[in-house]
N, CA, C and O atoms as a DFTB+ gen file, in Angstrom:
844 C
 N C O
     1  1      98.440     105.113     106.121
     2  2      99.369     104.366     105.285
     3  2      98.750     104.135     103.911
     4  3      97.624     103.650     103.808
     5  1      99.471     104.477     102.877
     6  2      99.029     104.235     101.515
     7  2      99.828     103.057     100.978
     8  3     101.054     103.110     100.886
     9  1      99.117     101.997     100.625
    10  2      99.745     100.780     100.144
    11  2      99.349     100.555      98.697
    12  3      98.164     100.487      98.371
    13  1     100.338     100.441      97.838
    14  2     100.113     100.160      96.423
    15  2     100.301      98.667      96.184
    16  3     101.322      98.094      96.566
    17  1      99.313      98.040      95.550
    18  2      99.452      96.658      95.120
    19  2      99.691      96.710      93.623
    20  3      98.773      96.994      92.853
    21  1     100.926      96.436      93.207
    22  2     101.262      96.703      91.822
    23  2     102.318      95.784      91.259
    24  3     103.016      95.077      91.987
    25  1     102.418      95.813      89.934
    26  2     103.461      95.116      89.183
    27  2     103.376      95.597      87.744
    28  3     102.468      96.348      87.387
    29  1     104.310      95.172      86.929
    30  2     104.293      95.571      85.528
    31  2     103.471      94.630      84.663
    32  3     103.108      94.983      83.541
    33  1     103.170      93.434      85.168
    34  2     102.457      92.441      84.370
    35  2     101.009      92.321      84.792
    36  3     100.678      92.418      85.974
    37  1     100.139      92.106      83.797
    38  2      98.763      91.779      84.104
    39  2      98.658      90.323      84.535
    40  3      99.557      89.522      84.277
    41  1      97.564      89.990      85.187
    42  2      97.338      88.609      85.562
    43  2      98.078      88.131      86.793
    44  3      98.147      86.929      87.047
    45  1      98.628      89.050      87.558
    46  2      99.367      88.633      88.755
    47  2      98.470      88.525      89.986
    48  3      98.914      88.055      91.033
    49  1      97.210      88.956      89.872
    50  2      96.276      88.844      90.995
    51  2      96.171      90.092      91.846
    52  3      95.756      90.017      93.002
    53  1      96.538      91.232      91.297
    54  2      96.552      92.475      92.082
    55  2      95.165      92.839      92.621
    56  3      95.019      93.181      93.794
    57  1      94.153      92.762      91.759
    58  2      92.801      93.147      92.179
    59  2      92.257      92.201      93.242
    60  3      91.607      92.635      94.193
    61  1      92.521      90.917      93.081
    62  2      92.075      89.935      94.075
    63  2      92.733      90.193      95.424
    64  3      92.074      90.122      96.461
    65  1      94.018      90.490      95.415
    66  2      94.730      90.793      96.659
    67  2      94.174      92.059      97.302
    68  3      93.904      92.081      98.503
    69  1      94.003      93.102      96.512
    70  2      93.499      94.375      97.040
    71  2      92.125      94.195      97.662
    72  3      91.866      94.695      98.757
    73  1      91.248      93.488      96.974
    74  2      89.880      93.269      97.448
    75  2      89.868      92.500      98.761
    76  3      89.240      92.934      99.727
    77  1      90.551      91.370      98.807
    78  2      90.574      90.572     100.038
    79  2      91.217      91.333     101.186
    80  3      90.765      91.241     102.327
    81  1      92.270      92.083     100.888
    82  2      92.958      92.832     101.929
    83  2      92.078      93.942     102.488
    84  3      92.076      94.191     103.694
    85  1      91.333      94.605     101.617
    86  2      90.438      95.677     102.073
    87  2      89.373      95.144     103.030
    88  3      89.086      95.761     104.056
    89  1      88.793      93.999     102.688
    90  2      87.763      93.425     103.557
    91  2      88.364      92.951     104.865
    92  3      87.775      93.141     105.930
    93  1      89.537      92.332     104.791
    94  2      90.194      91.866     106.014
    95  2      90.490      93.035     106.950
    96  3      90.265      92.935     108.156
    97  1      90.990      94.136     106.406
    98  2      91.279      95.314     107.236
    99  2      89.998      95.899     107.822
   100  3      89.963      96.277     108.993
   101  1      88.947      95.972     107.008
   102  2      87.680      96.503     107.511
   103  2      87.142      95.648     108.648
   104  3      86.585      96.176     109.610
   105  1      87.303      94.334     108.548
   106  2      86.855      93.436     109.614
   107  2      87.691      93.593     110.872
   108  3      87.254      93.238     111.967
   109  1      88.900      94.128     110.711
   110  2      89.767      94.395     111.865
   111  2      89.536      95.798     112.422
   112  3      90.339      96.313     113.201
   113  1      88.409      96.414     112.001
   114  2      88.021      97.753     112.459
   115  2      89.009      98.835     112.040
   116  3      89.196      99.825     112.747
   117  1      89.631      98.638     110.896
   118  2      90.506      99.652     110.321
   119  2      89.686     100.489     109.342
   120  3      88.929      99.951     108.534
   121  1      89.841     101.797     109.422
   122  2      89.152     102.714     108.503
   123  2      89.911     102.693     107.180
   124  3      90.930     103.368     107.027
   125  1      89.400     101.906     106.218
   126  2      90.127     101.635     104.991
   127  2      89.308     102.040     103.775
   128  3      88.079     101.975     103.786
   129  1      90.008     102.460     102.728
   130  2      89.387     102.748     101.433
   131  2      90.298     102.196     100.353
   132  3      91.473     101.915     100.591
   133  1      89.734     102.046      99.156
   134  2      90.533     101.571      98.030
   135  2      90.479     102.584      96.896
   136  3      89.533     103.362      96.769
   137  1      91.521     102.550      96.081
   138  2      91.572     103.328      94.848
   139  2      91.783     102.347      93.702
   140  3      92.789     101.639      93.660
   141  1      90.831     102.309      92.775
   142  2      90.998     101.486      91.585
   143  2      91.602     102.374      90.512
   144  3      90.890     103.069      89.788
   145  1      92.928     102.341      90.420
   146  2      93.637     103.204      89.476
   147  2      93.983     102.477      88.184
   148  3      94.737     102.994      87.359
   149  1      93.433     101.281      88.005
   150  2      93.649     100.503      86.794
   151  2      92.452     100.702      85.862
   152  3      91.324     100.407      86.258
   153  1      92.660     101.191      84.643
   154  2      91.539     101.410      83.717
   155  2      90.714     100.156      83.434
   156  3      89.569     100.273      82.998
   157  1      91.252      98.979      83.666
   158  2      90.465      97.758      83.482
   159  2      89.335      97.657      84.494
   160  3      88.343      96.971      84.248
   161  1      89.474      98.331      85.626
   162  2      88.405      98.504      86.635
   163  2      87.879      97.191      87.201
   164  3      86.706      97.108      87.568
   165  1      88.711      96.175      87.279
   166  2      88.277      94.898      87.846
   167  2      87.876      95.042      89.304
   168  3      86.879      94.464      89.738
   169  1      88.647      95.809      90.059
   170  2      88.327      96.020      91.470
   171  2      86.999      96.744      91.617
   172  3      86.200      96.392      92.485
   173  1      86.751      97.745      90.786
   174  2      85.468      98.457      90.823
   175  2      84.310      97.514      90.537
   176  3      83.248      97.617      91.153
   177  1      84.520      96.587      89.594
   178  2      83.469      95.632      89.246
   179  2      83.096      94.754      90.437
   180  3      81.913      94.558      90.716
   181  1      84.094      94.225      91.138
   182  2      83.785      93.331      92.254
   183  2      83.183      94.108      93.427
   184  3      82.340      93.573      94.147
   185  1      83.598      95.342      93.626
   186  2      82.986      96.152      94.680
   187  2      81.533      96.467      94.343
   188  3      80.694      96.573      95.237
   189  1      81.238      96.616      93.052
   190  2      79.846      96.831      92.624
   191  2      79.006      95.595      92.926
   192  3      77.880      95.705      93.411
   193  1      79.558      94.418      92.635
   194  2      78.849      93.173      92.944
   195  2      78.599      93.070      94.441
   196  3      77.504      92.705      94.868
   197  1      79.615      93.393      95.240
   198  2      79.472      93.313      96.701
   199  2      78.380      94.258      97.196
   200  3      77.587      93.901      98.067
   201  1      78.346      95.459      96.636
   202  2      77.327      96.428      97.024
   203  2      75.932      95.960      96.613
   204  3      74.975      96.075      97.380
   205  1      75.830      95.430      95.388
   206  2      74.534      94.941      94.887
   207  2      73.981      93.819      95.769
   208  3      72.775      93.733      96.000
   209  1      74.878      92.967      96.254
   210  2      74.452      91.844      97.094
   211  2      74.220      92.249      98.543
   212  3      73.672      91.472      99.325
   213  1      74.633      93.457      98.905
   214  2      74.421      93.951     100.259
   215  2      75.347      93.365     101.297
   216  3      75.024      93.346     102.485
   217  1      76.505      92.884     100.856
   218  2      77.444      92.305     101.809
   219  2      78.110      93.407     102.638
   220  3      78.343      94.516     102.157
   221  1      78.405      93.074     103.884
   222  2      79.120      94.000     104.764
   223  2      80.382      93.302     105.278
   224  3      80.413      92.076     105.379
   225  1      81.409      94.069     105.599
   226  2      81.487      95.533     105.534
   227  2      81.587      96.046     104.093
   228  3      82.148      95.398     103.210
   229  1      81.015      97.241     103.899
   230  2      81.158      97.906     102.612
   231  2      82.524      98.586     102.561
   232  3      83.039      99.040     103.582
   233  1      83.098      98.649     101.375
   234  2      84.431      99.228     101.210
   235  2      84.328     100.509     100.379
   236  3      83.924     100.448      99.219
   237  1      84.684     101.664     100.942
   238  2      84.666     102.904     100.158
   239  2      85.668     102.852      99.010
   240  3      86.797     102.387      99.172
   241  1      85.238     103.337      97.849
   242  2      86.133     103.394      96.694
   243  2      86.340     104.844      96.298
   244  3      85.381     105.576      96.053
   245  1      87.597     105.253      96.237
   246  2      87.958     106.604      95.839
   247  2      88.344     106.619      94.362
   248  3      88.809     105.612      93.828
   249  1      88.155     107.743      93.717
   250  2      88.561     107.852      92.317
   251  2      90.083     107.968      92.237
   252  3      90.744     108.301      93.221
   253  1      90.617     107.693      91.071
   254  2      92.068     107.789      90.894
   255  2      92.563     109.219      91.083
   256  3      93.749     109.428      91.336
   257  1      91.680     110.203      90.966
   258  2      92.070     111.600      91.203
   259  2      92.526     111.819      92.642
   260  3      93.267     112.758      92.929
   261  1      92.074     110.938      93.551
   262  2      92.454     111.073      94.960
   263  2      93.949     110.902      95.161
   264  3      94.494     111.359      96.166
   265  1      94.617     110.251      94.222
   266  2      96.059     110.058      94.346
   267  2      96.814     111.376      94.312
   268  3      97.971     111.446      94.727
   269  1      96.163     112.415      93.820
   270  2      96.783     113.734      93.769
   271  2      96.189     114.673      94.808
   272  3      96.434     115.879      94.767
   273  1      95.406     114.128      95.744
   274  2      94.771     114.935      96.793
   275  2      95.076     114.303      98.141
   276  3      94.344     113.424      98.596
   277  1      96.133     114.736      98.771
   278  2      96.566     114.121     100.023
   279  2      95.555     114.314     101.156
   280  3      95.518     113.516     102.092
   281  1      94.743     115.358     101.080
   282  2      93.739     115.573     102.116
   283  2      92.678     114.490     102.085
   284  3      92.232     114.030     103.136
   285  1      92.266     114.075     100.888
   286  2      91.284     112.998     100.765
   287  2      91.875     111.692     101.294
   288  3      91.209     110.965     102.031
   289  1      93.099     111.397     100.928
   290  2      93.749     110.167     101.365
   291  2      93.939     110.137     102.879
   292  3      93.865     109.077     103.500
   293  1      94.181     111.297     103.462
   294  2      94.442     111.382     104.902
   295  2      93.201     111.110     105.749
   296  3      93.309     110.961     106.966
   297  1      92.031     111.043     105.128
   298  2      90.801     110.761     105.866
   299  2      90.718     109.307     106.311
   300  3      89.845     108.950     107.103
   301  1      91.618     108.465     105.811
   302  2      91.560     107.028     106.094
   303  2      92.859     106.562     106.742
   304  3      93.937     107.086     106.463
   305  1      92.727     105.551     107.625
   306  2      93.923     104.967     108.239
   307  2      94.773     104.264     107.190
   308  3      95.998     104.383     107.173
   309  1      94.097     103.532     106.322
   310  2      94.792     102.788     105.283
   311  2      94.073     102.986     103.950
   312  3      92.846     102.914     103.874
   313  1      94.850     103.234     102.915
   314  2      94.324     103.310     101.556
   315  2      95.085     102.294     100.717
   316  3      96.315     102.284     100.693
   317  1      94.334     101.439     100.030
   318  2      94.924     100.420      99.163
   319  2      94.712     100.827      97.716
   320  3      93.596     101.159      97.316
   321  1      95.776     100.802      96.936
   322  2      95.716     101.240      95.540
   323  2      96.015     100.062      94.629
   324  3      97.092      99.469      94.691
   325  1      95.044      99.731      93.781
   326  2      95.216      98.676      92.773
   327  2      95.652      99.341      91.477
   328  3      94.932     100.167      90.917
   329  1      96.842      98.971      91.006
   330  2      97.389      99.685      89.844
   331  2      98.233      98.744      88.979
   332  3      98.924      97.857      89.479
   333  1      98.153      98.965      87.679
   334  2      99.005      98.259      86.731
   335  2      99.632      99.264      85.792
   336  3      99.798     100.433      86.141
   337  1      99.979      98.811      84.604
   338  2     100.651      99.711      83.657
   339  2      99.713     100.227      82.575
   340  3     100.154     100.921      81.659
   341  1      98.421      99.899      82.666
   342  2      97.471     100.391      81.660
   343  2      97.367     101.909      81.706
   344  3      97.038     102.549      80.707
   345  1      97.651     102.481      82.880
   346  2      97.731     103.937      83.008
   347  2      99.045     104.280      83.693
   348  3      99.150     104.189      84.917
   349  1     100.039     104.669      82.922
   350  2     101.333     105.001      83.500
   351  2     101.246     106.251      84.368
   352  3     101.976     106.373      85.351
   353  1     100.367     107.170      84.017
   354  2     100.204     108.370      84.849
   355  2      99.704     107.986      86.232
   356  3     100.238     108.456      87.237
   357  1      98.674     107.129      86.295
   358  2      98.160     106.692      87.590
   359  2      99.217     105.928      88.377
   360  3      99.331     106.083      89.593
   361  1      99.987     105.102      87.674
   362  2     101.038     104.349      88.346
   363  2     102.060     105.288      88.970
   364  3     102.468     105.082      90.114
   365  1     102.474     106.301      88.249
   366  2     103.451     107.252      88.772
   367  2     102.885     108.040      89.944
   368  3     103.583     108.270      90.932
   369  1     101.618     108.458      89.844
   370  2     100.990     109.187      90.957
   371  2     100.902     108.292      92.196
   372  3     101.125     108.749      93.317
   373  1     100.571     107.002      91.984
   374  2     100.448     106.082      93.113
   375  2     101.787     105.872      93.805
   376  3     101.864     105.895      95.033
   377  1     102.832     105.668      93.028
   378  2     104.156     105.449      93.618
   379  2     104.672     106.694      94.329
   380  3     105.453     106.597      95.275
   381  1     104.235     107.857      93.873
   382  2     104.690     109.111      94.489
   383  2     104.172     109.276      95.913
   384  3     104.796     109.961      96.723
   385  1     103.030     108.649      96.224
   386  2     102.442     108.821      97.558
   387  2     102.509     107.544      98.390
   388  3     102.090     107.542      99.547
   389  1     103.026     106.470      97.823
   390  2     103.022     105.174      98.511
   391  2     103.961     105.158      99.710
   392  3     105.073     105.683      99.659
   393  1     103.485     104.543     100.789
   394  2     104.347     104.250     101.922
   395  2     104.820     102.817     101.887
   396  3     105.834     102.461     102.488
   397  1     104.059     101.993     101.165
   398  2     104.408     100.577     101.018
   399  2     103.921     100.099      99.660
   400  3     102.905     100.570      99.149
   401  1     104.655      99.160      99.085
   402  2     104.282      98.554      97.810
   403  2     104.295      97.043      97.994
   404  3     105.292      96.469      98.433
   405  1     103.185      96.411      97.657
   406  2     103.073      94.953      97.731
   407  2     103.063      94.407      96.313
   408  3     102.284      94.852      95.470
   409  1     103.936      93.436      96.057
   410  2     104.097      92.888      94.711
   411  2     103.741      91.405      94.726
   412  3     104.525      90.599      95.225
   413  1     102.574      91.020      94.191
   414  2     102.286      89.597      94.029
   415  2     103.034      89.051      92.815
   416  3     102.968      89.628      91.729
   417  1     103.742      87.941      93.002
   418  2     104.607      87.420      91.946
   419  2     104.197      85.984      91.590
   420  3     104.423      85.071      92.384
   421  1     103.605      85.772      90.421
   422  2     103.314      84.400      89.994
   423  2     104.603      83.617      89.781
   424  3     105.657      84.207      89.542
   425  1     104.524      82.285      89.867
   426  2     105.749      81.474      89.845
   427  2     106.244      81.157      88.439
   428  3     106.046      80.050      87.938
   429  1     106.876      82.116      87.817
   430  2     107.503      81.870      86.516
   431  2     108.731      82.753      86.387
   432  3     108.835      83.794      87.036
   433  1     109.655      82.328      85.544
   434  2     110.858      83.131      85.339
   435  2     110.513      84.476      84.729
   436  3     111.132      85.489      85.055
   437  1     109.511      84.490      83.832
   438  2     109.088      85.752      83.217
   439  2     108.604      86.739      84.265
   440  3     108.854      87.939      84.151
   441  1     107.908      86.241      85.292
   442  2     107.420      87.134      86.346
   443  2     108.542      87.614      87.245
   444  3     108.476      88.730      87.761
   445  1     109.565      86.809      87.445
   446  2     110.734      87.257      88.194
   447  2     111.440      88.372      87.430
   448  3     111.821      89.383      88.021
   449  1     111.616      88.195      86.122
   450  2     112.228      89.251      85.313
   451  2     111.387      90.520      85.356
   452  3     111.922      91.623      85.469
   453  1     110.065      90.361      85.265
   454  2     109.173      91.520      85.311
   455  2     109.273      92.233      86.656
   456  3     109.240      93.461      86.722
   457  1     109.396      91.448      87.732
   458  2     109.540      92.043      89.064
   459  2     110.834      92.830      89.170
   460  3     110.862      93.902      89.773
   461  1     111.903      92.308      88.591
   462  2     113.166      93.052      88.575
   463  2     112.999      94.407      87.886
   464  3     113.474      95.427      88.385
   465  1     112.327      94.410      86.745
   466  2     112.100      95.666      86.027
   467  2     111.215      96.608      86.837
   468  3     111.430      97.820      86.845
   469  1     110.220      96.045      87.518
   470  2     109.332      96.869      88.332
   471  2     110.095      97.516      89.484
   472  3     109.862      98.681      89.807
   473  1     110.993      96.777      90.095
   474  2     111.776      97.326      91.201
   475  2     112.654      98.483      90.727
   476  3     112.811      99.476      91.437
   477  1     113.223      98.359      89.535
   478  2     114.012      99.459      88.985
   479  2     113.119     100.666      88.704
   480  3     113.518     101.808      88.934
   481  1     111.931     100.411      88.213
   482  2     110.981     101.492      87.943
   483  2     110.569     102.179      89.244
   484  3     110.517     103.407      89.311
   485  1     110.278     101.392      90.269
   486  2     109.903     101.957      91.567
   487  2     111.013     102.835      92.113
   488  3     110.760     103.941      92.591
   489  1     112.246     102.343      92.041
   490  2     113.380     103.113      92.546
   491  2     113.537     104.436      91.812
   492  3     113.851     105.457      92.424
   493  1     113.317     104.418      90.498
   494  2     113.423     105.646      89.708
   495  2     112.315     106.633      90.060
   496  3     112.542     107.843      90.083
   497  1     111.120     106.120      90.335
   498  2     109.981     106.994      90.600
   499  2     109.987     107.549      92.025
   500  3     109.541     108.673      92.255
   501  1     110.483     106.780      92.966
   502  2     110.474     107.224      94.357
   503  2     111.703     108.045      94.711
   504  3     111.752     108.670      95.771
   505  1     112.689     108.047      93.833
   506  2     113.856     108.894      94.033
   507  2     114.611     108.633      95.318
   508  3     115.130     109.560      95.939
   509  1     114.675     107.370      95.720
   510  2     115.407     107.042      96.942
   511  2     114.605     107.253      98.213
   512  3     115.119     107.019      99.307
   513  1     113.340     107.695      98.095
   514  2     112.484     107.859      99.272
   515  2     112.292     106.501      99.945
   516  3     112.237     105.472      99.271
   517  1     112.191     106.500     101.263
   518  2     112.107     105.262     102.028
   519  2     110.716     104.645     101.873
   520  3     109.776     105.044     102.561
   521  1     110.589     103.680     100.977
   522  2     109.331     102.992     100.732
   523  2     109.549     101.498     100.937
   524  3     110.472     100.912     100.371
   525  1     108.702     100.897     101.741
   526  2     108.801      99.462     101.989
   527  2     108.196      98.712     100.797
   528  3     107.043      98.937     100.429
   529  1     108.990      97.820     100.203
   530  2     108.517      96.992      99.097
   531  2     108.546      95.540      99.551
   532  3     109.585      95.030      99.971
   533  1     107.390      94.878      99.464
   534  2     107.270      93.492      99.905
   535  2     106.703      92.645      98.775
   536  3     105.814      93.081      98.045
   537  1     107.225      91.432      98.639
   538  2     106.753      90.550      97.588
   539  2     106.501      89.148      98.106
   540  3     107.131      88.707      99.067
   541  1     105.582      88.455      97.468
   542  2     105.266      87.081      97.836
   543  2     104.838      86.318      96.586
   544  3     104.488      86.918      95.569
   545  1     104.869      85.014      96.672
   546  2     104.461      84.170      95.556
   547  2     102.939      84.035      95.560
   548  3     102.345      83.595      96.544
   549  1     102.328      84.417      94.456
   550  2     100.884      84.316      94.288
   551  2     100.578      83.319      93.169
   552  3     101.340      83.182      92.212
   553  1      99.450      82.629      93.313
   554  2      99.050      81.610      92.334
   555  2     100.091      80.499      92.238
   556  3     100.458      80.047      91.153
   557  1     100.548      80.080      93.408
   558  2     101.565      79.030      93.475
   559  2     100.996      77.685      93.050
   560  3      99.788      77.456      93.123
   561  1     101.884      76.795      92.602
   562  2     101.493      75.434      92.230
   563  2     100.993      74.687      93.468
   564  3     101.511      74.879      94.568
   565  1     100.000      73.848      93.282
   566  2      99.486      73.039      94.393
   567  2     100.004      71.611      94.350
   568  3      99.882      70.884      95.337
   569  1     100.577      71.194      93.231
   570  2     101.099      69.831      93.101
   571  2     102.532      69.793      93.631
   572  3     103.380      70.583      93.215
   573  1     102.786      68.877      94.540
   574  2     104.096      68.809      95.192
   575  2     105.234      68.499      94.232
   576  3     106.383      68.862      94.484
   577  1     104.917      67.834      93.141
   578  2     105.971      67.467      92.197
   579  2     106.435      68.644      91.349
   580  3     107.493      68.580      90.723
   581  1     105.657      69.708      91.324
   582  2     106.015      70.890      90.537
   583  2     106.824      71.822      91.415
   584  3     106.350      72.245      92.470
   585  1     108.036      72.150      90.999
   586  2     108.967      72.905      91.830
   587  2     109.069      74.375      91.423
   588  3     109.860      75.122      91.998
   589  1     108.277      74.794      90.439
   590  2     108.448      76.138      89.913
   591  2     108.184      77.213      90.969
   592  3     108.857      78.244      90.979
   593  1     107.220      76.987      91.851
   594  2     106.925      77.979      92.890
   595  2     108.101      78.143      93.849
   596  3     108.442      79.261      94.234
   597  1     108.719      77.023      94.236
   598  2     109.883      77.086      95.125
   599  2     111.057      77.792      94.440
   600  3     111.781      78.569      95.062
   601  1     111.228      77.504      93.143
   602  2     112.314      78.146      92.410
   603  2     112.077      79.646      92.285
   604  3     113.011      80.440      92.401
   605  1     110.827      80.031      92.047
   606  2     110.498      81.462      91.961
   607  2     110.699      82.139      93.313
   608  3     111.182      83.270      93.383
   609  1     110.326      81.445      94.385
   610  2     110.514      82.005      95.728
   611  2     111.995      82.222      96.021
   612  3     112.380      83.251      96.576
   613  1     112.819      81.252      95.645
   614  2     114.261      81.387      95.865
   615  2     114.825      82.567      95.083
   616  3     115.691      83.289      95.576
   617  1     114.328      82.762      93.858
   618  2     114.789      83.893      93.049
   619  2     114.313      85.211      93.648
   620  3     115.044      86.202      93.641
   621  1     113.080      85.222      94.168
   622  2     112.539      86.445      94.758
   623  2     113.327      86.852      96.006
   624  3     113.542      88.038      96.252
   625  1     113.750      85.867      96.785
   626  2     114.565      86.133      97.973
   627  2     115.837      86.890      97.601
   628  3     116.289      87.763      98.341
   629  1     116.405      86.550      96.455
   630  2     117.714      87.101      96.071
   631  2     117.627      88.488      95.437
   632  3     118.657      89.125      95.221
   633  1     116.417      88.969      95.133
   634  2     116.307      90.271      94.482
   635  2     116.557      91.399      95.475
   636  3     115.988      91.388      96.567
   637  1     117.395      92.372      95.123
   638  2     117.599      93.524      96.014
   639  2     116.414      94.474      95.945
   640  3     115.753      94.602      94.915
   641  1     116.165      95.135      97.064
   642  2     115.129      96.167      97.080
   643  2     113.740      95.670      97.362
   644  3     112.780      96.430      97.238
   645  1     113.596      94.391      97.744
   646  2     112.266      93.853      98.051
   647  2     112.380      92.899      99.231
   648  3     113.303      92.089      99.312
   649  1     111.425      93.015     100.140
   650  2     111.378      92.115     101.294
   651  2     110.511      90.913     100.937
   652  3     109.344      91.065     100.576
   653  1     111.088      89.722     101.038
   654  2     110.366      88.501     100.694
   655  2     109.471      88.076     101.852
   656  3     109.916      88.007     102.997
   657  1     108.209      87.792     101.546
   658  2     107.265      87.260     102.529
   659  2     107.057      85.773     102.248
   660  3     106.739      85.393     101.121
   661  1     107.234      84.940     103.257
   662  2     107.175      83.501     103.054
   663  2     105.772      82.966     102.761
   664  3     105.644      82.056     101.942
   665  1     104.705      83.493     103.396
   666  2     103.375      82.964     103.065
   667  2     103.064      83.149     101.582
   668  3     103.349      84.198     101.005
   669  1     102.482      82.131     100.978
   670  2     102.142      82.213      99.563
   671  2     100.676      81.813      99.373
   672  3     100.105      81.070     100.171
   673  1     100.099      82.322      98.307
   674  2      98.739      81.943      97.936
   675  2      98.815      81.006      96.743
   676  3      99.519      81.280      95.771
   677  1      98.095      79.908      96.821
   678  2      98.127      78.918      95.756
   679  2      97.082      79.238      94.683
   680  3      96.171      80.038      94.895
   681  1      97.239      78.606      93.555
   682  2      96.288      78.729      92.455
   683  2      95.074      77.883      92.797
   684  3      95.023      76.699      92.466
   685  1      94.093      78.493      93.462
   686  2      92.923      77.765      93.931
   687  2      91.647      78.358      93.344
   688  3      91.521      79.572      93.184
   689  1      90.713      77.480      93.030
   690  2      89.438      77.901      92.452
   691  2      88.680      78.825      93.389
   692  3      87.972      79.723      92.932
   693  1      88.819      78.620      94.695
   694  2      88.062      79.412      95.664
   695  2      88.351      80.903      95.532
   696  3      87.459      81.720      95.759
   697  1      89.581      81.278      95.168
   698  2      89.902      82.692      95.013
   699  2      89.112      83.299      93.856
   700  3      88.577      84.401      93.977
   701  1      89.039      82.584      92.738
   702  2      88.282      83.087      91.591
   703  2      86.783      83.098      91.871
   704  3      86.084      84.055      91.539
   705  1      86.301      82.025      92.485
   706  2      84.860      81.913      92.722
   707  2      84.363      82.963      93.726
   708  3      83.342      83.611      93.499
   709  1      85.078      83.121      94.813
   710  2      84.651      84.092      95.824
   711  2      84.711      85.507      95.267
   712  3      83.828      86.324      95.528
   713  1      85.762      85.794      94.494
   714  2      85.927      87.126      93.913
   715  2      84.768      87.454      92.980
   716  3      84.248      88.569      93.008
   717  1      84.360      86.500      92.158
   718  2      83.275      86.751      91.208
   719  2      81.948      86.974      91.907
   720  3      81.030      87.556      91.329
   721  1      81.837      86.514      93.154
   722  2      80.591      86.661      93.906
   723  2      80.625      87.833      94.882
   724  3      79.679      88.043      95.641
   725  1      81.712      88.594      94.860
   726  2      81.798      89.759      95.730
   727  2      82.135      89.445      97.171
   728  3      81.826      90.229      98.068
   729  1      82.763      88.313      97.399
   730  2      83.129      87.893      98.744
   731  2      84.628      87.650      98.836
   732  3      85.265      87.231      97.869
   733  1      85.179      87.920     100.009
   734  2      86.561      87.538     100.273
   735  2      86.617      86.030     100.464
   736  3      85.618      85.406     100.824
   737  1      87.773      85.451     100.224
   738  2      87.901      84.000     100.320
   739  2      87.588      83.516     101.729
   740  3      87.034      82.430     101.898
   741  1      87.931      84.303     102.742
   742  2      87.696      83.891     104.124
   743  2      86.249      84.127     104.550
   744  3      85.828      83.641     105.600
   745  1      85.484      84.870     103.745
   746  2      84.052      85.008     103.994
   747  2      83.299      83.821     103.403
   748  3      82.414      83.258     104.045
   749  1      83.652      83.448     102.185
   750  2      82.918      82.388     101.509
   751  2      83.212      81.013     102.084
   752  3      82.296      80.228     102.330
   753  1      84.487      80.721     102.298
   754  2      84.858      79.416     102.854
   755  2      85.936      79.606     103.923
   756  3      87.122      79.409     103.658
   757  1      85.519      79.989     105.127
   758  2      86.493      80.322     106.174
   759  2      87.378      79.161     106.616
   760  3      88.423      79.386     107.226
   761  1      86.978      77.922     106.318
   762  2      87.786      76.767     106.729
   763  2      88.564      76.164     105.562
   764  3      89.135      75.080     105.691
   765  1      88.589      76.850     104.439
   766  2      89.271      76.323     103.253
   767  2      90.782      76.531     103.353
   768  3      91.267      77.315     104.168
   769  1      91.510      75.809     102.502
   770  2      92.955      75.998     102.430
   771  2      93.279      77.415     101.958
   772  3      94.246      78.023     102.415
   773  1      92.466      77.933     101.045
   774  2      92.686      79.293     100.559
   775  2      92.575      80.312     101.672
   776  3      93.376      81.244     101.744
   777  1      91.581      80.145     102.552
   778  2      91.408      81.069     103.676
   779  2      92.589      80.977     104.639
   780  3      93.053      81.991     105.161
   781  1      93.067      79.765     104.870
   782  2      94.224      79.591     105.759
   783  2      95.458      80.265     105.171
   784  3      96.223      80.911     105.888
   785  1      95.647      80.112     103.867
   786  2      96.775      80.778     103.216
   787  2      96.634      82.288     103.309
   788  3      97.609      82.997     103.562
   789  1      95.425      82.774     103.105
   790  2      95.207      84.218     103.180
   791  2      95.517      84.748     104.572
   792  3      96.189      85.769     104.715
   793  1      95.025      84.052     105.605
   794  2      95.246      84.509     106.976
   795  2      96.729      84.586     107.307
   796  3      97.165      85.495     108.014
   797  1      97.505      83.635     106.798
   798  2      98.955      83.656     107.034
   799  2      99.590      84.865     106.356
   800  3     100.466      85.513     106.928
   801  1      99.150      85.165     105.139
   802  2      99.699      86.324     104.425
   803  2      99.310      87.621     105.115
   804  3     100.150      88.503     105.297
   805  1      98.046      87.747     105.502
   806  2      97.582      88.961     106.177
   807  2      98.330      89.183     107.491
   808  3      98.641      90.320     107.846
   809  1      98.613      88.111     108.202
   810  2      99.358      88.219     109.458
   811  2     100.780      88.715     109.205
   812  3     101.330      89.463     110.013
   813  1     101.379      88.298     108.078
   814  2     102.728      88.759     107.740
   815  2     102.711      90.214     107.317
   816  3     103.665      90.946     107.581
   817  1     101.641      90.644     106.667
   818  2     101.561      92.025     106.197
   819  2     101.212      93.003     107.309
   820  3     101.691      94.137     107.311
   821  1     100.383      92.574     108.251
   822  2      99.904      93.481     109.300
   823  2     100.029      92.841     110.688
   824  3      99.018      92.669     111.369
   825  1     101.233      92.487     111.117
   826  2     101.383      91.852     112.438
   827  2     100.954      92.765     113.582
   828  3     100.546      92.296     114.644
   829  1     101.053      94.090     113.351
   830  2     100.678      95.019     114.428
   831  2      99.203      94.983     114.768
   832  3      98.815      95.362     115.873
   833  1      98.378      94.538     113.845
   834  2      96.938      94.467     114.100
   835  2      96.568      93.231     114.909
   836  3      95.456      93.140     115.430
   837  1      97.477      92.292     115.017
   838  2      97.185      91.024     115.707
   839  2      97.850      90.941     117.077
   840  3      97.664      89.968     117.808
   841  1      98.621      91.963     117.416
   842  2      99.346      91.916     118.697
   843  2      98.401      92.161     119.870
   844  3      98.833      92.158     121.023
């Protein structure tokens, strides 16, 4: 399965999601690799930190050229692709081979509009091919009085062409801190609220691994 973690906007948390998901899958004994197809190379940077620190499991990183080599991709059970719009060629190659697309959506009206545009772009690139598109609220508000995350979730539910996932990740320091240290949030603080949120999201994304 080739899963693209993508959107049209920067700052949505794509690299953080890809990194945590890769480690979670590896811990579930899934043969997984990642492709950092974003020229900003944030995912490559954190994988370098993880390697330097000697943390396990190690995550194989494939070059963006692998998106055009189905034999290389077929060597793995799951391939996760981190991609944005900094390279439109890489984005198009990734969507051409994707079996699933995961869209992290920050809680703002601008991000809902951007997601709508991304869904139209995905539909144009996949040509009606059956691709599962799933979205969830990322970097949600933690203050109960702020309703923007709930409003964004309600808007995301109503968008055609995307399956809404109820688990959301909040805007928590632990995600930034663990990422900068080359650790998944559930490795650094397994009893934190961030880890609990992550586990709920991972269970929604891969229920077959928990059965």
